[in-house]
C-alpha positions in Angstrom: 15.4 39.5 -29.9 16.1 36.2 -30.8 13.2 33.8 -32.3 14.1 31.6 -29.1 13.3 34.6 -26.6 10.1 35.1 -28.6 8.5 31.8 -27.8 7.9 33.1 -24.1 7.9 37.2 -24.4 6.3 39.5 -27.7 7.9 40.1 -30.6 7.6 43.5 -31.8 9.3 43.5 -35.4 9.2 46.8 -37.5 9.6 46.1 -41.5 10.4 49.8 -43.3 10.0 50.2 -47.1 8.1 51.8 -49.9 4.9 51.5 -51.1 5.9 50.3 -54.2 8.2 47.4 -53.2 7.2 43.9 -53.8 10.0 42.8 -51.4 8.6 45.4 -48.8 5.2 44.3 -49.3 6.0 40.6 -49.0 7.5 40.7 -45.9 5.3 43.2 -43.9 2.4 40.5 -45.2 4.0 37.5 -43.9 4.7 39.0 -40.6 1.2 40.1 -40.5 -0.2 37.1 -41.0 2.0 35.5 -38.2 0.7 38.3 -35.9 -2.7 37.6 -36.6 -1.9 33.8 -35.3 0.1 34.8 -32.7 -1.0 38.3 -30.9 0.0 37.1 -27.8 3.4 36.6 -29.3 4.2 39.0 -32.1 3.1 42.4 -33.4 4.2 44.3 -36.4 5.0 47.9 -36.8 5.1 49.0 -40.7 7.0 52.1 -41.7 5.6 53.1 -45.1 7.1 55.8 -47.8 5.7 57.3 -50.5 8.7 56.5 -52.7 11.9 54.9 -52.7 13.8 58.1 -52.6 12.1 58.5 -49.4 12.5 55.5 -48.1 16.6 56.2 -48.8 16.7 59.9 -47.1 15.4 58.3 -44.4 17.4 55.4 -43.9 20.6 56.4 -45.5 20.7 60.3 -46.0 19.3 62.3 -43.6 17.7 60.7 -40.5 20.8 58.3 -41.3 19.1 55.4 -39.3 21.1 52.2 -40.5 24.1 53.9 -39.0 22.1 54.5 -36.0 20.7 51.6 -35.8 24.7 50.0 -36.2 25.9 51.8 -33.4 23.4 50.8 -31.0 24.5 47.5 -31.3 27.7 48.1 -30.5 29.7 48.2 -33.7 29.0 43.9 -33.8 26.5 44.5 -37.2 28.3 45.9 -39.9 25.1 44.6 -42.3 22.7 47.1 -40.6 25.2 50.2 -41.4 25.8 48.3 -45.1 22.2 47.7 -45.9 20.7 50.2 -48.3 17.6 47.9 -49.9 14.1 47.9 -49.1 12.7 47.0 -46.8 15.0 47.5 -43.6 13.6 45.2 -40.7 14.1 45.0 -37.3 12.8 44.0 -33.7 12.5 46.3 -30.8 11.1 47.2 -27.4 8.4 49.9 -28.4 5.5 49.7 -30.9 5.4 53.0 -31.4 5.4 53.8 -35.2 6.2 57.7 -35.2 10.0 57.0 -33.2 13.0 57.1 -35.2 15.4 56.7 -32.6 17.4 53.5 -32.8 18.2 53.1 -29.1 15.1 50.8 -28.8 16.5 48.6 -31.7 17.3 45.0 -30.6 17.8 43.2 -33.1 18.4 44.4 -36.7 17.2 41.3 -38.9 18.1 42.1 -42.5 15.9 42.3 -46.0 13.3 40.1 -47.3 15.1 37.2 -47.3 15.9 37.6 -43.7 12.8 38.7 -42.8 11.6 35.5 -44.2 13.6 33.5 -42.3 13.4 34.8 -38.9 9.3 34.5 -39.1 10.1 30.7 -40.3 11.8 29.8 -37.3 9.3 32.1 -35.0 7.0 29.7 -36.0 9.1 26.4 -35.1 8.2 24.4 -32.3 11.0 25.5 -29.2 14.3 23.6 -29.1 14.1 20.5 -26.9 16.3 21.0 -23.9 20.0 20.5 -24.1 21.0 17.3 -22.8 24.3 18.5 -22.0 22.4 21.6 -19.7 24.6 24.1 -21.6 23.5 26.4 -23.9 25.9 26.7 -26.9 25.9 30.5 -26.7 29.5 32.7 -26.4 29.4 35.1 -23.7 32.6 37.2 -25.6 33.6 40.2 -23.4 33.4 43.6 -25.5 36.0 44.8 -27.7 35.6 48.2 -28.8 34.7 47.7 -31.9 32.9 50.7 -33.7 31.9 50.8 -37.3 32.9 54.2 -37.4 36.6 53.6 -36.8 39.8 54.9 -38.7 41.8 52.0 -38.8 42.5 50.2 -42.4 40.4 47.1 -41.6 37.6 45.8 -40.0 39.7 42.8 -39.6 42.8 41.6 -40.5 43.2 37.9 -40.4 46.8 36.4 -40.0 47.2 33.3 -42.1 45.8 31.9 -45.3 45.1 28.8 -44.1 41.8 27.3 -44.1 40.2 28.4 -41.6 41.4 32.0 -42.0 40.3 31.8 -45.7 37.0 30.9 -44.3 36.6 33.2 -42.0 37.7 36.3 -44.3 34.9 35.4 -46.9 32.3 34.9 -44.3 32.6 38.1 -43.1 33.5 40.0 -45.9 30.2 38.6 -46.7 28.7 40.1 -43.7 29.9 43.3 -45.3 33.5 43.7 -43.5 36.4 45.4 -44.9 38.8 42.4 -44.7 42.6 41.5 -45.6 44.6 38.2 -44.8 48.0 38.5 -44.1 50.0 35.7 -45.3 53.4 35.0 -45.9 55.0 31.1 -45.4 58.3 30.9 -44.2 60.5 28.0 -45.7 60.7 25.1 -43.4 64.2 24.1 -42.4 64.7 21.8 -45.1 64.0 24.8 -47.6 60.2 24.0 -48.9 57.8 26.7 -49.5 54.5 26.6 -50.7 51.2 29.4 -51.4 48.3 30.0 -50.0 46.1 27.7 -48.6 47.8 26.7 -45.7 49.1 23.7 -44.1 45.8 21.2 -45.4 46.1 22.3 -49.2 50.1 22.4 -49.8 51.6 20.2 -46.8 48.7 18.4 -45.2 44.9 16.6 -45.6 45.2 17.0 -49.5 48.9 15.8 -50.7 48.4 13.1 -47.7 45.4 12.0 -49.2 46.1 11.7 -52.8 49.2 9.7 -51.9 47.7 8.0 -49.9 45.7 6.9 -53.0 48.4 5.7 -54.7 49.5 3.8 -52.4 45.6 2.1 -52.5 45.9 1.9 -56.0 49.4 -0.1 -55.5 48.0 -2.4 -53.5 45.2 -2.9 -55.7 47.3 -4.1 -58.4 49.3 -6.4 -56.1 46.7 -7.9 -54.0 42.8 -7.5 -56.0 43.1 -7.2 -59.6 44.5 -10.5 -60.5 42.0 -12.3 -58.1 39.3 -10.2 -60.2 40.3 -11.6 -63.5 42.2 -7.8 -64.3 45.6 -8.7 -66.5 45.0 -12.1 -66.6 46.1 -14.3 -69.5 45.0 -18.1 -69.9 49.2 -18.6 -70.0 49.3 -17.5 -66.2 46.1 -19.6 -65.2 47.9 -22.7 -66.8 51.2 -21.9 -65.0 49.3 -21.4 -61.7 46.5 -24.8 -62.7 44.0 -22.9 -62.7 44.6 -20.3 -60.1 45.0 -16.6 -59.6 48.2 -15.3 -57.7 49.0 -11.7 -56.3 51.0 -9.9 -59.3 54.2 -8.7 -57.8 54.9 -5.4 -56.6 54.3 -2.4 -59.5 56.9 -0.1 -60.6 56.3 3.1 -59.2 58.0 6.7 -60.3 58.1 9.8 -57.5 58.7 11.8 -59.8 55.4 11.6 -61.4 53.5 11.4 -58.1 55.3 14.1 -56.9 54.8 16.2 -59.7 50.9 15.8 -60.3 50.2 16.5 -56.4 52.3 19.7 -56.9 50.7 20.6 -59.7 46.8 19.7 -58.4 48.0 21.9 -55.5 49.0 24.6 -57.7 45.7 25.2 -59.1 44.1 25.3 -55.6 46.8 28.1 -54.5 45.3 30.0 -57.6 41.8 29.3 -57.0 42.0 30.7 -53.7 43.7 34.0 -54.7 40.8 34.5 -57.3 38.4 33.4 -54.7 39.7 35.7 -52.6 39.3 38.5 -55.3 35.8 38.1 -55.9 35.0 38.1 -52.5 36.4 41.1 -51.9 38.8 40.4 -49.7 42.5 41.8 -49.6 45.4 39.4 -49.9 48.5 40.9 -48.5 51.8 38.2 -49.2 53.7 40.1 -46.2 54.8 38.8 -43.1 53.4 40.4 -39.9 54.4 41.1 -36.4 52.4 43.5 -34.0 53.3 46.8 -32.9 50.2 47.1 -30.6 46.6 45.7 -30.0 45.7 47.7 -33.4 48.9 47.9 -35.3 50.6 45.2 -37.4 54.3 45.6 -38.7 54.5 44.2 -42.7 57.9 43.1 -44.2 57.7 42.0 -47.9 59.9 39.6 -50.2 62.0 42.3 -50.4 62.6 43.8 -47.1 59.9 46.8 -47.1 58.7 47.7 -44.5 55.3 49.0 -43.8 52.0 49.2 -41.2 48.5 48.1 -41.4 45.9 48.5 -38.9 42.8 46.9 -38.1 39.8 46.9 -35.2 39.6 43.4 -34.9 42.2 40.8 -35.7 42.3 37.2 -36.1 45.1 34.9 -35.5 45.0 31.9 -37.8 48.6 31.5 -38.3 48.4 27.2 -37.8 51.4 25.3 -36.9 54.7 24.0 -37.9 56.2 20.3 -37.2 58.6 20.1 -33.6 62.4 19.8 -35.1 63.8 16.6 -33.9 65.7 17.4 -30.6 68.8 15.1 -31.2 72.5 15.8 -32.9 72.0 16.1 -36.3 68.7 16.7 -36.2 69.0 19.1 -39.2 69.5 16.4 -41.8 65.5 15.3 -40.6 62.9 16.2 -43.3 59.7 17.0 -41.9 55.7 16.4 -43.3 56.5 20.2 -44.8 59.1 18.2 -46.8 58.3 14.9 -48.0 55.4 16.1 -50.7 57.6 17.9 -52.8 60.5 16.0 -52.0 62.9 16.3 -54.8 64.3 13.1 -55.0 63.0 9.4 -54.6 62.6 8.9 -50.7 64.3 5.3 -50.4 64.9 3.9 -47.6 62.8 6.0 -44.6 62.7 5.8 -41.2 59.6 8.1 -39.8 60.6 9.4 -36.1 57.5 9.0 -34.1 54.0 7.1 -33.2 51.6 10.4 -34.4 48.7 10.0 -36.8 50.8 12.0 -39.2 54.1 9.9 -38.8 52.5 6.4 -39.3 50.1 7.8 -42.7 53.4 8.6 -44.3 54.6 5.4 -43.4 51.8 3.7 -44.6 51.8 5.4 -47.9 55.2 5.3 -48.4 55.5 1.8 -47.8 52.4 1.5 -50.2 54.3 2.5 -52.8 57.1 0.6 -52.4 59.4 2.0 -50.2 61.7 0.1 -46.9 60.3 1.8 -44.1 61.0 2.2 -40.6 59.0 3.9 -37.9 61.1 4.7 -34.6 58.6 4.8 -31.3 59.0 6.1 -28.0 55.9 5.0 -26.0 52.8 4.2 -27.7 50.8 4.4 -31.2 48.2 7.1 -31.5 48.3 8.7 -28.2 45.3 10.3 -27.7 43.2 7.4 -30.2 41.8 4.5 -28.7 44.1 1.8 -27.2 41.9 -1.3 -29.0 41.9 0.0 -32.3 45.7 1.5 -32.1 46.9 -1.8 -31.4 45.3 -2.9 -34.7 46.7 -0.4 -36.7 49.7 -1.7 -35.9 49.7 -4.9 -36.4 48.3 -4.5 -39.6 51.2 -2.3 -40.6 53.3 -4.4 -39.3 51.9 -7.4 -41.7 52.5 -4.7 -44.4 56.3 -5.1 -43.8 56.9 -1.9 -41.8 59.3 -2.1 -39.6 58.6 -0.5 -35.9 61.9 -0.2 -33.7 60.1 0.3 -30.2 61.3 2.3 -27.0 63.4 4.1 -28.4 64.5 7.3 -30.1 67.0 8.8 -31.9 70.1 9.8 -29.9 72.2 11.0 -33.1 71.9 11.6 -37.0 75.5 11.8 -38.9 75.5 11.6 -42.7 77.9 9.0 -44.0 78.1 9.5 -48.1 74.6 9.5 -49.6 73.5 8.1 -46.0 72.0 9.2 -43.1 73.2 7.0 -40.3 71.3 7.2 -37.2 72.2 6.1 -34.1 68.8 5.0 -31.6 68.6 5.5 -27.9 69.3 1.4 -27.2 73.0 1.5 -28.7 71.9 0.1 -32.7 72.1 1.8 -35.7 71.2 1.8 -39.0 71.4 4.1 -42.0 68.5 5.5 -44.3 67.9 8.2 -47.2 65.5 9.6 -45.7 64.6 10.7 -42.2 61.1 11.9 -41.7 60.3 13.8 -38.0 56.6 13.4 -37.0 56.7 13.7 -33.3 54.3 16.6 -33.1 53.2 20.5 -33.8 53.8 23.5 -32.4 51.8 26.7 -32.8 53.5 28.8 -35.7 53.4 32.2 -33.3 57.1 33.0 -32.3 57.7 35.5 -35.0 54.6 37.7 -34.4 55.7 39.5 -31.2 53.0 38.9 -29.0 54.5 40.2 -26.3 54.3 43.3 -27.4 50.4 42.8 -26.9 50.1 40.5 -23.8 48.4 37.6 -25.7 50.2 34.7 -23.5 51.4 31.3 -25.5 51.8 28.0 -23.9 55.3 27.4 -23.4 55.1 24.0 -23.8 53.3 24.1 -27.7 53.6 27.8 -28.2 49.7 28.1 -28.9 47.2 31.0 -27.7 45.0 30.3 -24.9 41.0 31.2 -25.6 37.8 31.5 -24.8 34.8 31.2 -27.3 38.4 31.9 -29.5 38.8 35.5 -27.8 42.3 35.8 -26.2 43.2 38.1 -23.5 43.1 41.1 -25.5 39.3 41.6 -26.4 40.1 42.4 -30.1 43.0 39.7 -30.5 41.1 36.5 -31.6 42.5 33.1 -32.3 41.1 30.1 -34.6 42.3 26.9 -35.7 45.6 24.6 -34.9 47.0 27.5 -33.1 44.5 27.9 -30.3 45.4 25.4 -27.7 43.3 22.6 -26.6 41.6 23.0 -30.3 41.7 19.6 -32.3 43.9 20.0 -35.0 41.5 19.2 -38.0 41.2 21.6 -41.4 37.0 21.6 -40.9 37.2 22.4 -37.4 39.3 25.7 -38.3 36.9 26.2 -41.0 33.7 26.3 -38.7 35.2 28.1 -36.1 36.4 30.8 -38.2 32.6 31.2 -39.9 31.6 30.9 -36.6 33.6 33.7 -35.2 32.9 35.9 -37.9 29.2 35.6 -38.1 29.8 36.5 -34.1 31.5 39.5 -34.5 29.6 41.2 -37.9 26.3 39.1 -38.3 24.9 39.4 -34.7 25.2 35.5 -33.9 25.7 34.3 -30.9 26.0 31.0 -31.4 29.1 29.2 -30.0 31.3 26.4 -31.7 30.3 23.3 -31.1 34.0 21.4 -30.4 32.0 17.7 -29.2 31.8 14.9 -31.0 34.5 15.8 -34.2 34.5 13.2 -36.7 38.3 12.1 -37.8 39.9 9.9 -40.1 43.4 8.3 -39.9 44.7 7.4 -43.3 46.7 4.3 -41.9 46.7 1.4 -44.5 44.3 0.0 -42.6 42.0 3.6 -42.3 40.7 4.6 -38.9 37.5 6.3 -38.6 36.4 7.8 -34.8 33.7 10.0 -33.2 33.0 10.6 -29.8 34.3 8.5 -26.9 37.4 6.2 -26.9 37.0 3.3 -24.8 39.4 3.8 -22.1 38.0 8.1 -22.1 34.1 6.6 -21.7 35.4 4.1 -18.3 37.4 7.3 -16.9 34.5 9.6 -17.9 31.4 7.6 -16.7 32.6 4.4 -15.1 33.1 0.7 -16.2 29.7 0.0 -14.6 28.0 2.7 -17.3 30.1 1.6 -20.0 29.4 -1.5 -22.7 30.8 -1.5 -25.4 29.8 -3.6 -28.8 32.2 -4.6 -31.0 32.7 -7.1 -34.1 35.3 -8.1 -36.7 34.3 -8.9 -40.3 36.0 -9.6 -43.6 35.5 -6.5 -46.1 33.6 -8.0 -49.3 35.9 -6.8 -51.7 39.0 -8.1 -49.5 37.4 -11.7 -49.8 38.6 -13.1 -53.1 42.3 -12.0 -52.6 44.0 -14.6 -49.9 46.8 -12.3 -48.6 43.2 -10.0 -48.2 41.3 -12.3 -46.5 44.0 -12.4 -43.5 43.2 -9.1 -42.3 40.3 -8.2 -40.8 38.0 -4.8 -40.6 36.7 -4.0 -36.8 33.6 -1.9 -35.5 32.9 -1.1 -31.8 30.2 0.9 -30.3 30.5 2.4 -27.1 27.6 2.6 -24.7 26.2 4.5 -21.6 24.5 1.2 -20.3 21.4 3.3 -18.2 20.5 6.0 -20.7 21.5 3.6 -24.0 23.2 6.8 -25.7 26.1 6.1 -27.7 29.4 7.7 -26.4 31.9 6.7 -29.3 31.8 4.6 -32.6 35.3 3.0 -34.1 35.9 1.7 -37.3 38.7 0.2 -38.7 38.8 -0.4 -42.5 38.4 0.7 -46.2 36.6 4.1 -47.1 37.0 5.3 -43.5 36.3 8.9 -43.7 32.9 8.1 -46.1 31.9 5.4 -43.1 31.9 7.5 -40.5 30.6 11.0 -41.8 27.0 10.4 -41.3 27.6 8.6 -38.1 28.7 11.8 -36.8 25.9 13.7 -37.8 23.8 10.8 -35.8 26.1 12.0 -32.7 25.4 15.1 -32.8 22.1 14.9 -32.4 22.2 12.6 -29.5 21.9 9.0 -31.0 21.1 5.9 -29.0 22.3 2.5 -30.2 18.7 1.3 -30.9 18.4 4.1 -33.2 21.9 2.5 -35.1 20.6 -1.3 -34.8 17.1 -0.1 -35.4 18.5 1.7 -39.0 17.8 -0.4 -41.8 22.0 -1.5 -43.2 22.6 -0.8 -47.1 23.5 -4.5 -48.1 26.4 -5.4 -48.4 28.4 -2.5 -46.9 31.3 -2.2 -44.3 29.2 0.6 -43.1 26.0 -1.9 -42.4 28.5 -3.7 -39.6 27.7 -1.1 -37.3 23.7 -2.0 -37.6 24.1 -5.7 -36.6 26.2 -5.0 -33.6 24.8 -7.4 -30.8 28.0 -8.4 -29.1 29.3 -6.9 -26.2 32.9 -7.1 -24.6 31.5 -7.9 -21.3 29.4 -11.4 -22.4 33.0 -13.1 -23.5 31.4 -14.2 -27.3 32.9 -14.5 -30.3 33.2 -11.0 -32.5 33.7 -12.5 -35.1 30.9 -11.8 -37.9 29.2 -14.9 -39.7 27.0 -14.9 -42.6 26.7 -12.3 -44.7 
């Protein structure tokens, strides 16, 4: 029985331990006190043994009560089968103290700390009804797992990215025997990397570091002289007492790449050590399904073997979609740019995805000549107004946009790549970077052998509550169809799934109101609905938009910065005042948006934001002073301090 159910029905909690055990006495005492306060809701049943040996004989050796409890709970709780200390606590549908049957067990609670946590939840007021009318409970199909299975592992995870690693450690913590199978197939251009997946090796981490390099370069050019940094009396006199932007800073691609890669290699090593410390087996092998409980593995020398498992979690992530045109193999992708062994030079970024625009932004920021080829619109799936403002800012940064074109042909001309576009125009580049989308990395898994279907459009796997059509095979992260391609999403989903599989949890992953930030030169943080999505979902008559343009204070001393503006808006249900979406363009967008993400999860109203006293002077404060609606037609430019 869960603590929520305890609010309306009587809970019978059993506490077993030996008389001299302080932890047993403490747990029993707290439950006894609560049962006196709530006699109609809670009853304590004690099972007290005279010695530790007598207790362990009952729990582990003779009666083996713990194993029987684990089996009774359908194999979903390895914690019960592995628990060996005093006390041993559970809830039951009977108060019979003499009964040693496990058939009446409803929930395994755990030891002393677990019992105290159960009591805290029991004593809390009942939660308010969900505003969405939905309980966030995962109703999964039984997968046939039993603690007494004969397979090699309780859980085999395919993929050593952020989600797979988080899920593996959580499952191991709950008593499961876990292995992570991870093998990086080289990109078409030959790039390889270590343990940690896309985010660590060829995604979020190197991207943010290179974005920071671009910000530092911009600070040197546009900000430092106006803050007096590096200014000499001679330069002041030469400029008639005024300060001027610096000329572009010199930049070493080799040094940036080397330092970024050294940092990543350090993380790769830490992940391997972490798995060992958490008692998770790391298998540097490539695997494919033989049947629903068997994976065939091959190592880098071609040696073939098999691994068996009771449950499998697919967490292989995605890979960049290749450029489909003549000579497309000459293009690199985001799998290659961060370890590129030469200066990128003049770059063409193909695509208008956030990956393409982020790469274009940091490459331009460190002084490269950058062009972006756009087939249709920028940042599909994001707020259209914000996407437009990002594009305008990037053009101000001298990034060239070739709009409504795609490459028709790539060909090698000396050391350059000549690109012919769909409008007949052409140009030559040192590097062509394709970022037109990502596909699930499932082609080598032999999923047809187990009957797991993939979406032919993106090679991703459909699932409900992360459970595929084959009950003991699960999927998390970027490879799951419809899942946001974000590292923290995979981590949260992996942990939640492991808790359901081995910890008795029923909590489903909540994919709503997830914050994200696009690290373009003008950073973009967002959570909730875009303006267009809100209008389509709730109707134009229901939605109101509060908006504001502002100049971040840190930009105000630089004449060239002063021509740029930040922007924020709140999309609100005008009938309920509930905030449907928040959008921010400006410095430190990720830091600004993270706290608002928590507020959105809690169902905040617009009044909650405007009644919050802002931190002055900050850009996040701009949300607390929003007052002008789009429908009013008033000027949305900020005034005063």
